[in-house]
C-alpha positions, 0 to 999 in steps of 0.5 A: 321062746319067742311068741309066734306072731298073729292078728285076730281073726276077721282082720287082715295085713295088706301087702304093697300090692293089695294096698295099691289095688285098693287104693286104685278102687278108693281113688275111682270112688272119690273122683265120682264122689267129688264130681257128684258134689259130695265133700269128705269128712272123717269121724272117730274110729270110736264113739260113746256107746250110747250114740251107737246102742240101740240104733241097729236093732238087736241083731246089730247091737250084739255085733258092736265091739265095746271098749273097756274103759281102761286097761287097769279097770278091773285092778280096782275092786271098789269100782265094780261089782261083777254079777253073782252068776257071771260065769254061768251067763258066759256059758249060755248062748245068747238066745237062752238069757232071760230078760232079767239076765240081760238087764243084769249084763247090760248094767254090767256092760255099761259099768266096764265100757263106756266107748265102742268101736263104730259099727257103720259110718251112717249113725256117726255121720248123724252125730256129726250133723247134729254136732255141727248143724251150725256149721253146715249149709244144707242140703249137705252131701258128704262122702266118708271112707274109714274102717268100721268093725263088726263082732261077726263070724269072719268067712269069705267076703266077711271081716270083722275090720273092714272099710265102708265108702259111703255118700249121704245127702241130709237136709232134702226130701227130694226123690231125685237124690235117689235117683243120682245115687243110682247113677253114682253106683253105676258111674263108679262100677262103670269105671271098675269095668264091672259089668252086670252089676244089679242094683236091687230097689225096695221101699220100707213103706212097702214092707210096712204096708204088706205088714199092715195087709197081712195083720202083722204090723206089731211084727214089722220088725221081726218080718223084715228081719226074717225077710232080709235072709231070704238069700241065706236060709231061703223061703222055707227058713224065712217062713219058720223064723216068722212063725217062731216070731209069732207071725201067723199061718194065715198071714204067711199064706197072704204073703206068699205072692212076695216070693214069686214076683217076676216081671219087669218093674213096671209089672212088679209094681202093678202087682204091688198096687193090687197087693197093697190097694188098702194100705195108705202107707204101701201106696206112698211106698209104690208112688216113690218107687215109680218116680225113682224107677222111671226116671232112672230108666228114662235117663238110662245106666251105663253098665249096671241094671236096676231091678225091683226086689220086693223081698229086700229088707236091709236089717237096719231099723232106721231106714224108712223109704227107699232101699238099696242093695247091689249084687255082683255079676252073675257067676260071681259068688259074693254077697251084697257089695253095696247098700243104703236107703232113706232115713227120714229122722235119724238125726232126730235120735240126737235132737235134730228133727225133721232132717231127712236123709238118704245114702249109699255104701260101697263094699270096698273088700268085696268089690276087691275080691270081685275085681281080683276074680274077674281079673279087672285090676289094670296092670298099671295099678301096682306102684312100683319103682320105675328105675333103680340106680345101682351103687358102685360106691360112695363116689358114684352113689353121690351122682346118682343121687344128684340125678335121682333129685331131678328124676323125682322132680319129674314125677318119676318114681326112682331110688338108689340101691343103698349098700354097695352089695354085689351087682348080681344081688342088686339086679335080683333086687330089682327083678324081684320087686318088678322094678323095669329099668336100672341104671348100670353106670354113670360116666360123664354125665352119661348113663347107661340104662338097661331095660330088665324085660327085653335086656335092651341097653342104651347110654343117654343124657340126663334129659333123654333119661327123663324123656325115656322114663316119662 
């Protein structure tokens, strides 16, 4: 019996229409990236495991897809020693595995897997910068549009394989880069016709300052990871997780104002100034926020709105300054459609110190779903053949191919029906593929052109045919 075909959960096939729509989004992003001076690069789909592991925090590390060293690795029993309790470990929940058991599992994983699919584009970019530093002119502005993989639980808008579209600049600490990245977000969403997009901004120094003020500096990672889940598990869920991570009730009382910050960006910054008056780190974050927000406000945005969200944490450990998250227009149920931030020394983990960078990412798949839901894709997006030449036999097919060559030279999308099938079948083929015109007949250098939508039929010369179809 033939095997029923399937694809892995969290992955998708894309139809010609879907690919055309995705390419439409990508072409707009690429155009704006290059308009802002960003240059394209690409990196391998998989990296050495030690390049990726430990860069995203414990939760991120769990979502990295590992690659088996080779397909027949387990057939060589001399090469590998399985943990004695491997079967019992497989049945355990990740949170219930002890420290010693985790060490044993990591040892085993390192034995059988030295490569991993990339989790994002930022860490591979940092590796790229270090490896190619002698060829790069700094500040270096790059964009990258490639797929990434995460062993996440698939759900609406969340996939295991998806594209990231990133723009980063390294080699500059200037906050004008953050100002420009906000403008870049706005310009892309404006051309896509997305009104009401909110670009949320915060600063990791502010979060560090808050942790310091409430006496939880030693729990900074636990604090930010929990806070980053506010929109998913709510205020009570965040507080419960913080308590479980060892953050005291007294600290939670001090952090309570975070959950009810309201007002304009300026008013929120003033409230933060009062809250963080005793934290030098927090005050630095406020100064950076004030610079970015003031200048974005003065320069203005086309369609997007900028908002200060003091609960925005972004779970990735490498952010050190401004952090961004983009939400879809109100009324559209969708997670974030973009995010990013400043990382002061990401390349330091690969040996290149003091190389500050900042970048943003566009969530292509979620942006697609938002545009689809709001019916914002132009009708002209779908790349379809403009005209189909019907096939009446070898002699006329040759005459058709000569004309087709000249039409294609004029960038007209055209094809010949390949078989001498019944004419009715050829017409139905054109209709099913939404091809608007067919050439029914060729006679003495004249072409009978039929508009399948209106039913209008005309006889034209080749030059007139080109003019009619352009």
